[in-house]
N, C-alpha and C positions, 0 to 999 in steps of 0.2 A: 723659594724652599719652602718656608711651613704654606702658601698663597698654595701651592702644590700640593702639600699632603693633603690641604684641605679638596679642594678638587676631586685629587684621588676619593678618596671620602664619601662624594656623592655619591662617585659612580658605583661606588661597590653596594654603597646602599641602596642604588636601583637598582643593582643588580642583581641585590638579595630579592627583591622583590620579586623575581621572575620563580622561586622557591615555594613561594607560600603552594602554588594548586599541590606541590609534593614532601608537603611538609612532614610524613607517615616516612617516606625514606627520610628524609632529610635527621628525624630525631633518631630512625635508625640505625643509623649512620653515628649518630651522637653518644648513642649509647652503646655499641660497642668498642667505639674510642674511649669514654669511661672505661667502659670494665678492664680492656683491653691495659690500660694505662695501670692501673690497680690491680690484673693479677702479674701484670712487669715487673713492679716495684714491690711488691711482696717477696719474689721467684729470689732474689737474693737473699735478702733477710731468710730465708726457709736453709736458705743453700748455706747463708754461715751458721744458722743452730745446728743445719746437719753434719758440718765439720767442728763445730766444739762437742757435742754431746757423742757423737756417732763415730767419730773418725781418727778423733784425735787420742779421746777413749772410748772404746772400743768393745761395749761391756752387752750393749743389747743387739745384739744384731735383729728379730722382730724389728722390734720396732725401728729399725733403721730401713730395711725393705719396706715399711708405712712412707715413711716420707720421702721412700727415692717412686712408691708408684705415686703418693702425692706431686714431687716437683716436677716427673710426668704425665700427671696427669692438668699440671698448669702449662706446662705445651704446646701436651695437645688442644688446647683452649683455647690459649694463642693463636694458634694454627686459625683455628674454625673461624675466633673474632676478628682476624687481618682478612679471610678469604669473606665477611661475611659485611665487613666496611668494607674492605675495598669494592668490592660487589655493586651495593645499593647506594656507594657515592660516584661512582660509575654510572651507575642508571639515570640517576639524577641529574646530575651534568648531563647524559644522551636527552632526555628530557629538558630541561633548558634551554637547551641547544635547539633544539627541534621548535623549538617554540619561538626563540628568537630569531633565527634564522626563515622562520612560517612569517613573521614580523614586517622584516628586512625586504622577503623578493616581495611583498604584497607590497609595501611603502612606496621600494622600489617603480612595482608597475605602475603606481598611479599617480609616479611621474608627470609635467606635460617634453614635449619634443625640445627641451629649451636647457633642459639637464642633461637628455642625452648630448646634443650637440656639440655642449662645454663640458663631457666629461671623458677619460679612457674607460674603456669598455676595462680594461684589466685589474683596473683603479675596485668596479663595482664587482670583479669575479675577486678579487682581494678581497674586500668585506666579506663578501656574503661563503666564502669559505675557507679564507687560510686566518682571517682575525675571528671569526666566531668559533674556529679552534682550536686555538690559543685561549679564548672564552672557559670552553668546557673545560680546562685543566684546571682554572680556578675554580672548579665542584670538584674533579673527580682523586686530583693529588693537592690539594690548595687548602682550599677552607679549612674542610675535616680536619686533614692532615698536621694542619698549624694548631687547629683548638688543642690535637691530640697530645701533638708537643710538648706546645705549654700546662696542659695539663700531666704528662710526664715531667716537665721537668721539679712542677712542685710539688708531687708526691714524690719524686725520688730527695729532691731536698726537705723535706718533713722527716721522713725515714731516717737518712743521716742523722739528723738533729738530732730527733725519737736517741738513734743507738749509739751512738756514740758524740758530740756535740766539738770538740774540741778536737777529732780528727777530721771530723766534716769541713772547719773551719779554715783545719792546715789545707784542704782539697783545696777549696771554690777560689783558693790566693789568684790561680791565670785567669777565672772569671771577667774581673771590669777588663783585661784584653782582651780577650775573647768577642764580648760586648764590642768595645770599639770598634774591633775587627769588622764586628758584621754591621756594624752602619758604615761603614766604608765601603764596605765589601755593599751595601745594597745602592747605593747612592749610582755608584759606578756602575754596578745594575741596571738601574733605572734609564743611565744614561745611552749605553749600550743595545738595551731594546727598545729602546725609540728610535733610534738609526736604525735596526734591523728592521722594522716596520716599512722606515719608510722604503730599504734601496730595494724588501722584499713587494712596496705596491709598484716603486719602477722596472723590477724583473716582468714584473708579470705583464705590466701594458707595456714595456717595449716589445716582450715574445709575442702575446694576443696583437699586438697591432702587425706586427711583421709576417707571423703566419697566415692573418688575414690576410696581405696585400705583398703576398711573397712572389708573384705573378709581375709585378712590379717591379719587385725587386731584381731579380732576376732580368725581365727585360730593360733595365737599364745598366744591368752591369751592377747592382747595388753590396753584390752578395760579398765581395773584400772590405768597402766602406764597414755595412754591417754589420761583420762579423766583429769590424776594431773599437764598433758605437760598444755592441754586446761584450763582449769583454774589459770595457771598461767597467759597464756596469755591475758587471757581472765581480767584476775585484773589489769593485767598493760594498757589495752585497757580501762578497769572503771578508772583507775586512771587516765591516759588524759584525760579525762568529769570531769574529780570531779575538775581537775587544770585550765579547765575554766572555773566552775560553781565559784571556789571556790574565782576567779577573778572577775567574773559578780556580783557575793553575799557581793563585795566590796566596790567595782564604784559605782554601784545603791544606795545604802543607802546612798553615799558619795554623788552624785549631789542631792539628793533627800534633805540633809541636803540646801546645798547651793542655793537651789529653797528657802526653809522657810525661811533662810536667807535674799533671796534679799526680800523676802514677809515684813519681820522683819524689814529690814531699812525703806521699803515702807511706809510702817506703821507709823512707828517713825517720819520719815518726814510729811503725813496727822495730825498726833498730833501736831506736831509744829505748820504748817498751820491753822487749827479748834484753836490753843490757840490764834494763832494771834502770837507769838515768829516772824514768818517769815512774815506776811502782808499777804496772800493766800485771792482768794475773794470765792464764790459759784463754781466757774471753778472747783475749787478744787475736788469732788464730781466726776464728766464725769475723771477726769482725775487718780483717784487711780483705779477707776474702769477700766479702760480701760489699765492701770500699773496689775492690779493684771492678768486680762486676759492674757494680751504680756510675763509675766516673764512666765505662764505659759507653752507659745507658746515657747517661749525665748529656754528655760530648756530643753522643750523637746525635739528639734531640735539638741542639742548638744549633750545628752544619747542618743539621735537615730546615729549617726554620728558618734558616740565610737561603738554604734553596727552594725552599716552599716560597716562601717571600720573593722571590721572584719571578718563582712562576705568578703567584700575585700578582706581581709587579709590572708582569709581562699581559697579563691577561686584562690588565687597568686599563695599557696603553693600548692594545686590540681595541674594546673594550669603550678607550672612548671615539675612538673612531667610529665602529660599528654604530654607536649613539648623534654620534655628527648628521649621519645620512638619517635615520629614523627622524632626528630633529628637523629634516630640515621640510621647511613649505613648500615646494617646487609643484609639487600638482597641481591638474586644474580644478578651478574652483565646481563643485561639484554641489552646489547648492538647491541646483532643481531640483521641483519634489514629481514633480509630472510627468505621469506616467503612461498614460490616454491620450494620447496629440495624436488628431488626423493629420500626415505628413504626406497628405497628397494634397495640397495649398500652394502655392508660390511663393516663393523666396525674397526677403526683399534684405538689399545690404544697404543701409542709411549711416550714409556720415561716419563710414569705418574708417578708422587710421589704427595702423598695424604696425610696430617696431621687434626686431628680435634684441635688438641692444638701444635702453634710453631711450632715444625721440631719434633715433635715426632712421626714418621710418620708409618700408617695407613700401604699404599702402599708404594711401594719401588721398582724404575723403573720397573711397568709392562708394558712391551710389548708381544702382542696382539693384532693376527687378528679374526672376528663372521662375519662366510659367511653370508650372503643375502639364508635367505630359510630356514634357522640350524638352528637344537636348540644345547643351547653352554652346558655346565652344571658345574658349581663351585662347587667343594668339598673342606672340608677340616675342621680346629679347631672349638670352637669358638672365636671368635677374628683373625680369623685368614684372615679379609680386603673383605668376599666373601661380605654381604651386604655393603658393600660401594664400592662395582666398579657400583655396580646398581643403588647410590644411588647420581654417580656420573654422570653417562648416564642420570640420570632423569636433572641430573642441579639442586639437593636437597644442592648441597652443592658444591662447589669452589675446582678443585685441583689446587697445587702449582706450579706443571713442568709439562714440556709435550702436549701433547698435544693426544685428542681424538676428532678422523673426521670420520663421512660417505661420504666413497667412498672419494674424494677430498674436504668436506667441513667439516672446524673447529666448531664442540659443539658451539663454543662461539659467531659462525656468523650464526647461526639460533636464528630467532627472538622464544623467550621465548616461548609464549602460541602455538605454530606451533608448537616444539619439542616437548610439554609436550602432543599435542593432539594424538600422531602416538604413544607418548610410553602407555601404560597396564602395571601397578604394583599391583600384587598378593601379597598382605603381609599373612605373619603370623598369626599376628595379626589383624585379619578384623574389621574395623571401621562402624558401625552404627549408621547412626542418629536416632532419637526417628521420626517416621517418615514411611510409609508406605513402603511395599515391593518396589511397582512400584519404587515412588521417591529414596527410597534406592539404587536402581541399574541404572535408568537414573538421579540422583543426577540432578533431576527435568530439565530436560533440553526438551525442549514442542517438539522437534525436533525429536525424538522417542517415537517412537507411542505403543497403548498397544500389537498389535500384533507381533514386533522387540523383543518384550522384551519377550512375551512367546514363539516367536521360537526359542529366542535365551535358553530360558530355559529348552523347549526338547533336543535341541540340545545337553547340558550339565546335562541332566538327573533328572533335580530340580522340572523340571512342575508339578510331580505329591506329591511332597512335601509341594512346594507352594502351592495346589488344595487341598489338606484335613485344613491349615490351614481355624481358623473364618476367613471370609470376601478373601479369598485369597489373590492378587496381592495387595487389598485393604487393609490388617492387617499391624496394626500397631505393630511391632518389640520389643517398647521402648526399652530408655536410654543404648546407647550400643549393641543393638540388643540380652542382657542377657535370652530374655524365648526362644533364636534360639538356636540350640547344637555348639560345633564347627563346625561339618561338613556343617551342614544346611548357615552359616555365610560361611564359604569356597566359598561350592559352591556359594552363592548371589555374591560372588565379583566375581566366573567366570560369571556369566550372564554378572553383570557387563562391567564387560573389553571383555566380546563374541559382547557386542551392539553398543563399540564403536573403533568395528572392528579397532583394531588398526597396525602399521606396525612392531611394535618393541611390544614384553609380556616379562613381565618381573615378574617371582613365583617364592617367594623368600620364600622358607621353606614352601611351602603351603598343604604339608601333614603330619607335625612333630606331631602336637598336636591333630589327626583326629582316629576314632580308625578303625579297619580291612575292618570292610561295607560301611563306607565313604572315607575310601583311596579308596576302588574301585572302587567309583564314582568318586572320584577328578581324580581318574590316568586314571576316561575315559575321562571326563571334560578336563584334559589336554591335553591327544592326539586327539580330537578337534581341543581344540584352538590353539593348535600350528603347526598342517597345514598348513605348505604353508607361513607360515610366521618365521623371522626371534626370537628367541627367545631365553630367557636363563632363565634359570633355575636354584638353589640355593635349597639344602638335605643335611641332616643328611640321611636321611635311603636312600645308596646307591640302594634296586630296584626301587626305581622310577626317578630314572636316567639310566637304563643300554643299551635305546633305543637311548640316546643322540648321535648326530654326534658327538659331541667330550667333553669329561672332562675334566676339569680344576683343578690342585689340587695347594691349596694354603698356606703356609706356615706362618704364622710374616708377612704377606704383600705382600709375593715374590711366584712368580710359580715355583713351583717343580719339577710336570710330567704336560703333557697334548698329548690325544691319544682317541682311544673309550674305552669303557669296556674293552675288550679279549687284548687288546695291554695292557689299563694297567694293568691288568695283570697278565700278562708275567711278566712285569720290576722287577716285586720282589720287588717295592718298599711300598715306606708311603701311594698310595692306596691299594697295595696288602694286608697290613696289616690292613686298615682299615676295607676293605669288609671281611676279616678273624674271626675279633673280629664282627661284625655284624651277620656273615653266621656261626660263628661256634658253 
């Protein structure tokens, strides 16, 4: 437990570093908290004075009115200070979580594809949204409030001892019991918050995956089965919350009981004073009145301290998970510094080895030259390594051995953004954002005009179908472009590649899932797009690559054959068998 406490302190200290740019807000919130604590502590003392001097012995109505006005002014000041303290602390919290969320999203965006292959999307959504939302409470209603409550406790205890130290000792008898209960409560809440965080992550991941794959769920009649799994996960999520509620349900009645016990001790002491056992004077009336208010104020901060401590605990648990992602070094090593590179050069693969996991090689000893301005096609069975080659070209993954050169320049020496600006990839599964067709083509780049987009659409024979859509290029396609056909989505991907005018073009199974009519359009778009630039085409349909300048046949990560379409047919090897199967 002590080790865990040290870990929490380190994470908390790391969180506090994000406050530095907004120190003025923190100081403003803290000043409001300090002044509020002083005024709140002084109010019962003034109330007791009013009881003793102006209510029991009413001899100066004008003075009573002045003291009452002072009391009202103090109450008004408390309200203003509470408003200012709450506003500034929440403003501080929003600035901080904005910075953390920006940093987290920017960091995730730099990860290589291997990380996303092994990490559920729901987990990342939880980190960016829910976990950071819990962190905001550390600063909006945790840190400042804890400092304020501690200061309030100190001020109240000092004031009580100044007024009557004997009465103070009597009323503080239940405090040790309250501190023990608070410690037990805090430990129980930390455990429940950890369970809650785990279950929220599971729930988000499950819902995200099932909603995304709803077509598969319905196609295979999995609705009832998935509902049963959801009910089980939701049950565990509910139980995690119930554990927290159970702790709250025990702790707060204990606090109220001890508060009532403290007031009971106060009344017993007062009764002794009234009966003359202790020989108390008339000032005991005001003291008992003031102490009654102070006891309420004393136990409320202690109760809130436990509450706020739990907010801090929850924020620390969530922050720990967020920092785990921020500390990951899963991004592609972007140490390259070259920003001015001639991309009209041959591409050379020299003894390249690549594995997604350990040394389970997907690519083995790849030696290959791709001439500039030519079209190179890759064919082979699923899992042969075709897509892995293009992923290495775009540096979405890191290869373990060998070199990939652009002319005489190693790809790893090229600045990553420069490399990717000069490579365009059209994938089999085209991803479209829930936005307009224009924005999906330009990806929000303001330097690409509407005229350029229309010109590109005409070049790849896609302008006609776009103009027929409601709103044309301003038509919102919906999430993942689900309202468009597969062929239409592919054509939009071709337009996207065309307007970015890349030096190197990669077409990954671009026609594998389209009908014959769409395939004809896409083939024309391919001819237009590959004209005069280095192109790499991956295809199962051999009809789409017969015009390629060179064809590479891959099998289990190794190059088996290379040549033109006619040369490979004459070799009577793997390509010939594949050709005969497709065209028999």
